[in-house]
One Martini backbone bead per residue (centre of mass of N, CA, C, O) as a GRO file, in nm:
protein
  185
    1MET     BB    1  -0.203   3.556  -1.439
    2ASN     BB    2  -0.103   3.411  -1.160
    3PRO     BB    3   0.212   3.310  -1.074
    4GLU     BB    4   0.139   3.126  -0.831
    5GLN     BB    5  -0.045   2.925  -0.991
    6THR     BB    6   0.200   2.804  -1.166
    7LEU     BB    7   0.357   2.685  -0.894
    8THR     BB    8   0.104   2.507  -0.856
    9PRO     BB    9  -0.067   2.249  -0.832
   10THR     BB   10  -0.340   2.096  -0.953
   11THR     BB   11  -0.626   1.916  -0.936
   12GLN     BB   12  -0.574   1.768  -1.202
   13ASP     BB   13  -0.314   1.634  -1.117
   14HIS     BB   14  -0.434   1.455  -0.894
   15LEU     BB   15  -0.650   1.320  -1.073
   16LEU     BB   16  -0.465   1.195  -1.285
   17LEU     BB   17  -0.286   1.025  -1.104
   18GLY     BB   18  -0.522   0.867  -0.978
   19LYS     BB   19  -0.632   0.747  -1.244
   20ILE     BB   20  -0.380   0.596  -1.328
   21LEU     BB   21  -0.344   0.427  -1.073
   22ILE     BB   22  -0.616   0.282  -1.092
   23LYS     BB   23  -0.563   0.149  -1.368
   24LEU     BB   24  -0.286  -0.004  -1.270
   25THR     BB   25  -0.431  -0.132  -0.976
   26ALA     BB   26  -0.715  -0.264  -0.996
   27THR     BB   27  -0.666  -0.568  -1.033
   28SER     BB   28  -0.510  -0.613  -0.765
   29LYS     BB   29  -0.736  -0.509  -0.580
   30ILE     BB   30  -0.952  -0.712  -0.662
   31LEU     BB   31  -0.796  -0.971  -0.603
   32SER     BB   32  -0.757  -0.909  -0.304
   33ALA     BB   33  -1.057  -0.888  -0.230
   34ILE     BB   34  -1.134  -1.177  -0.321
   35LEU     BB   35  -0.933  -1.329  -0.142
   36VAL     BB   36  -1.048  -1.226   0.128
   37VAL     BB   37  -1.338  -1.321   0.095
   38VAL     BB   38  -1.281  -1.622   0.050
   39ILE     BB   39  -1.123  -1.674   0.313
   40VAL     BB   40  -1.336  -1.578   0.512
   41LEU     BB   41  -1.567  -1.772   0.426
   42ALA     BB   42  -1.409  -2.034   0.464
   43TRP     BB   43  -1.337  -1.989   0.765
   44TYR     BB   44  -1.624  -1.962   0.872
   45ASP     BB   45  -1.709  -2.247   0.794
   46LEU     BB   46  -1.479  -2.399   0.944
   47LEU     BB   47  -1.535  -2.292   1.230
   48ASN     BB   48  -1.825  -2.406   1.254
   49ARG     BB   49  -1.730  -2.701   1.226
   50LEU     BB   50  -1.531  -2.704   1.459
   51LEU     BB   51  -1.736  -2.632   1.682
   52ALA     BB   52  -1.923  -2.873   1.631
   53PHE     BB   53  -1.712  -3.088   1.685
   54GLY     BB   54  -1.644  -2.994   1.978
   55LYS     BB   55  -1.938  -3.038   2.093
   56GLY     BB   56  -1.946  -3.356   2.013
   57ILE     BB   57  -1.759  -3.412   2.237
   58ASP     BB   58  -1.727  -3.691   2.466
   59TYR     BB   59  -1.573  -3.765   2.797
   60THR     BB   60  -1.749  -3.970   2.973
   61GLY     BB   61  -1.639  -4.249   2.838
   62ASN     BB   62  -1.358  -4.202   2.988
   63HIS     BB   63  -1.246  -4.417   3.236
   64PHE     BB   64  -0.923  -4.403   3.240
   65MET     BB   65  -0.919  -4.094   3.371
   66GLY     BB   66  -1.168  -4.031   3.515
   67ALA     BB   67  -1.424  -3.835   3.636
   68ASP     BB   68  -1.274  -3.566   3.689
   69ALA     BB   69  -1.122  -3.542   3.415
   70SER     BB   70  -1.376  -3.560   3.237
   71ALA     BB   71  -1.517  -3.305   3.354
   72LEU     BB   72  -1.286  -3.108   3.293
   73LEU     BB   73  -1.283  -3.149   2.984
   74GLN     BB   74  -1.582  -3.080   2.937
   75ARG     BB   75  -1.568  -2.784   3.052
   76TYR     BB   76  -1.295  -2.692   2.864
   77ASN     BB   77  -1.356  -2.747   2.561
   78PRO     BB   78  -1.447  -2.470   2.438
   79TYR     BB   79  -1.183  -2.322   2.496
   80PHE     BB   80  -0.998  -2.488   2.317
   81TRP     BB   81  -1.148  -2.426   2.045
   82TRP     BB   82  -1.121  -2.119   2.065
   83ALA     BB   83  -0.813  -2.111   2.075
   84LEU     BB   84  -0.772  -2.253   1.802
   85ILE     BB   85  -0.924  -2.036   1.637
   86ILE     BB   86  -0.749  -1.793   1.710
   87LEU     BB   87  -0.478  -1.904   1.606
   88CYS     BB   88  -0.576  -1.954   1.315
   89THR     BB   89  -0.663  -1.663   1.255
   90ILE     BB   90  -0.388  -1.535   1.292
   91LEU     BB   91  -0.250  -1.702   1.073
   92ILE     BB   92  -0.439  -1.623   0.836
   93LEU     BB   93  -0.393  -1.315   0.857
   94TYR     BB   94  -0.099  -1.322   0.804
   95LEU     BB   95  -0.100  -1.463   0.529
   96LEU     BB   96  -0.292  -1.261   0.395
   97THR     BB   97  -0.110  -1.013   0.432
   98LEU     BB   98   0.124  -1.123   0.268
   99ALA     BB   99  -0.034  -1.159  -0.001
  100VAL     BB  100  -0.124  -0.863  -0.034
  101ARG     BB  101   0.161  -0.740  -0.028
  102ALA     BB  102   0.273  -0.893  -0.270
  103MET     BB  103   0.077  -0.777  -0.472
  104ALA     BB  104   0.157  -0.479  -0.425
  105ASP     BB  105   0.456  -0.511  -0.495
  106ARG     BB  106   0.412  -0.612  -0.783
  107VAL     BB  107   0.263  -0.355  -0.886
  108ARG     BB  108   0.498  -0.153  -0.827
  109LEU     BB  109   0.676  -0.292  -1.070
  110LYS     BB  110   0.506  -0.188  -1.277
  111LEU     BB  111   0.485  -0.061  -1.584
  112VAL     BB  112   0.441   0.222  -1.751
  113ASP     BB  113   0.262   0.312  -1.999
  114ASP     BB  114   0.282   0.516  -2.276
  115GLY     BB  115  -0.002   0.646  -2.256
  116SER     BB  116   0.034   0.759  -1.968
  117VAL     BB  117   0.281   0.930  -2.023
  118THR     BB  118   0.151   1.108  -2.237
  119GLN     BB  119  -0.080   1.212  -2.058
  120MET     BB  120   0.106   1.348  -1.851
  121THR     BB  121   0.271   1.539  -2.043
  122ASP     BB  122   0.005   1.691  -2.141
  123ARG     BB  123  -0.153   1.749  -1.840
  124LEU     BB  124   0.065   1.833  -1.665
  125SER     BB  125   0.216   2.032  -1.471
  126ALA     BB  126   0.518   2.157  -1.401
  127PRO     BB  127   0.522   2.083  -1.094
  128ALA     BB  128   0.430   1.787  -1.138
  129LEU     BB  129   0.670   1.708  -1.319
  130ASP     BB  130   0.890   1.763  -1.108
  131VAL     BB  131   0.787   1.547  -0.909
  132LEU     BB  132   0.810   1.309  -1.105
  133LEU     BB  133   1.116   1.341  -1.149
  134TRP     BB  134   1.188   1.306  -0.855
  135ALA     BB  135   1.055   1.014  -0.819
  136TRP     BB  136   1.245   0.927  -1.057
  137ARG     BB  137   1.528   0.764  -0.972
  138GLU     BB  138   1.552   0.541  -1.207
  139ARG     BB  139   1.649   0.645  -1.519
  140ASP     BB  140   1.733   0.354  -1.647
  141GLU     BB  141   1.433   0.311  -1.590
  142PRO     BB  142   1.126   0.276  -1.617
  143LEU     BB  143   0.839   0.363  -1.523
  144ARG     BB  144   0.660   0.310  -1.222
  145VAL     BB  145   0.419   0.279  -0.995
  146ALA     BB  146   0.592   0.370  -0.753
  147ASP     BB  147   0.656   0.651  -0.874
  148LEU     BB  148   0.360   0.750  -0.882
  149GLN     BB  149   0.302   0.716  -0.581
  150LEU     BB  150   0.518   0.908  -0.486
  151ALA     BB  151   0.423   1.153  -0.643
  152SER     BB  152   0.143   1.175  -0.521
  153ARG     BB  153   0.227   1.207  -0.224
  154ALA     BB  154   0.419   1.456  -0.274
  155LEU     BB  155   0.210   1.642  -0.394
  156ARG     BB  156   0.030   1.648  -0.135
  157ALA     BB  157   0.292   1.746   0.051
  158GLY     BB  158   0.455   1.984  -0.119
  159ARG     BB  159   0.702   1.936  -0.315
  160ALA     BB  160   0.690   2.159  -0.528
  161ARG     BB  161   0.767   2.393  -0.344
  162ARG     BB  162   1.042   2.273  -0.247
  163LEU     BB  163   1.175   2.262  -0.528
  164GLN     BB  164   1.151   2.566  -0.582
  165GLN     BB  165   1.313   2.656  -0.340
  166ALA     BB  166   1.574   2.507  -0.405
  167ALA     BB  167   1.624   2.637  -0.684
  168LEU     BB  168   1.640   2.930  -0.574
  169GLN     BB  169   1.876   2.876  -0.375
  170LEU     BB  170   2.076   2.772  -0.580
  171ALA     BB  171   2.088   3.022  -0.757
  172THR     BB  172   2.175   3.220  -0.534
  173LEU     BB  173   2.442   3.071  -0.456
  174GLU     BB  174   2.568   3.069  -0.744
  175ASP     BB  175   2.571   3.371  -0.777
  176ALA     BB  176   2.741   3.440  -0.535
  177ARG     BB  177   2.986   3.268  -0.612
  178ALA     BB  178   3.041   3.407  -0.887
  179ARG     BB  179   3.092   3.693  -0.768
  180LYS     BB  180   3.334   3.606  -0.575
  181SER     BB  181   3.522   3.474  -0.815
  182LEU     BB  182   3.569   3.732  -0.930
  183PRO     BB  183   3.785   3.949  -1.043
  184SER     BB  184   3.906   4.241  -0.934
  185ALA     BB  185   3.974   4.578  -1.084
   0.00000   0.00000   0.00000
């Protein structure tokens, strides 16, 4: 076996982490998608009703404003309703984005179950385990989904190689320091 192959994470490492992340985040993603679809469909129905209401308004009967003002209101009426719809759409999109982000943040705090941890310890390669240990910053807390997400991103970005390079450089520097601190005879 080529020693270089043992130093790099395998495709199975990426697939396993991805599979575990999908298992842990699937419910949140499905709920987020359902929320988005329901809100979009409800808003589409409401905006059609709002436009129909706006088209039905007739300002010609308002004699107290005068004929010119009534004609001006009648002419610019559709623009007012479209502006209202655009502003409401922006507000709804903003609130929807906040809700989806809150759901994603909540799932990031979810603890990783013991079965998934056992599966990772049994099937991940040594470099992938090194990256997972690197990503697990709060060692006094159990692994969370956020740690797995960070490990997955770092694994794809080549963190395993950088960890190995840092370990090699540390060993070289410590060896050099130990040699220079020995008293010469």
